C-alpha distance (Angstrom), angle and dihedral (degrees) to the residues before:
residue distance angle dihedral
X1 . . .
X2 3.73 . .
X3 3.76 89.8 .
X4 3.77 92.3 53.7
X5 3.85 88.3 52.0
X6 3.86 91.9 49.9
X7 3.85 87.4 47.4
X8 3.75 91.2 52.1
X9 3.83 93.9 46.6
X10 3.83 90.6 47.2
X11 3.90 90.6 50.5
X12 3.77 89.7 46.4
X13 3.81 90.6 53.8
X14 3.66 91.8 46.8
X15 3.74 92.0 49.3
X16 3.85 90.7 47.1
X17 3.77 89.6 49.6
X18 3.84 89.8 53.9
X19 3.76 90.4 49.1
X20 3.82 89.4 49.2
X21 3.86 92.9 50.9
X22 3.80 90.5 48.9
X23 3.70 90.6 49.9
X24 3.80 92.4 49.0
X25 3.85 90.3 46.8
X26 3.72 91.6 50.1
X27 3.91 89.5 47.7
X28 3.86 91.4 51.7
X29 3.78 91.7 51.9
X30 3.74 91.6 48.4
X31 3.86 91.5 47.5
X32 3.93 92.0 50.9
X33 3.82 89.2 47.5
X34 3.81 93.3 49.2
X35 3.84 90.7 47.9
X36 3.76 91.7 49.7
X37 3.72 92.1 49.1
X38 3.79 92.1 47.1
X39 3.81 89.4 52.1
X40 3.77 89.3 51.0
X41 3.69 92.9 50.6
X42 3.78 92.9 47.2
X43 3.80 90.3 53.3
X44 3.81 90.1 49.9
X45 3.73 90.7 48.1
X46 3.80 92.9 50.7
X47 3.87 88.7 51.2
X48 3.73 89.2 50.9
X49 3.76 93.5 49.0
X50 3.94 91.8 47.6
X51 3.90 89.0 50.1
X52 3.81 92.2 48.0
X53 3.90 90.3 50.0
X54 3.78 89.7 49.2
X55 3.84 91.6 50.5
X56 3.75 89.2 46.4
X57 3.80 93.2 52.4
X58 3.85 88.0 48.4
X59 3.77 90.5 49.0
X60 3.75 93.1 50.7
X61 3.90 90.6 48.7
X62 3.86 90.2 49.5
X63 3.81 88.4 52.2
X64 3.74 92.5 53.0
X65 3.83 93.5 44.0
X66 3.86 90.9 48.3
X67 3.78 91.3 50.5
X68 3.82 90.2 50.9
X69 3.81 91.9 46.5
X70 3.85 90.2 50.0
X71 3.79 89.5 52.0
X72 3.70 91.0 51.1
X73 3.79 93.5 45.0
X74 3.82 89.9 50.6
X75 3.77 89.8 51.2
X76 3.72 94.3 49.7
X77 3.87 90.2 45.7
X78 3.72 91.7 51.2
X79 3.77 92.5 48.8
X80 3.82 89.7 49.3
X81 3.75 92.3 50.5
X82 3.78 91.2 49.6
X83 3.80 87.0 51.9
X84 3.76 90.1 55.0
X85 3.88 104.0 -94.9
X86 3.88 114.6 146.7
X87 3.71 131.9 -169.5
């Protein structure tokens, strides 16, 4: 009877070890997938940041060009009014 008990305990330990190995295997797969997704999202975030910076530079350039254009427009309008032009 004691031998049966020992055999049962031994089998239970083997089963528990198999379950633990399967659990560890599943966790490793999940971890690798999570790392892959994190890397993918990081790359996408970096692309987004680079694009945003490019847009910001373009916007700043447009603001400067707009200010220059407004000064030039005001200059020509002033000259036109001095020459007699009316709205």
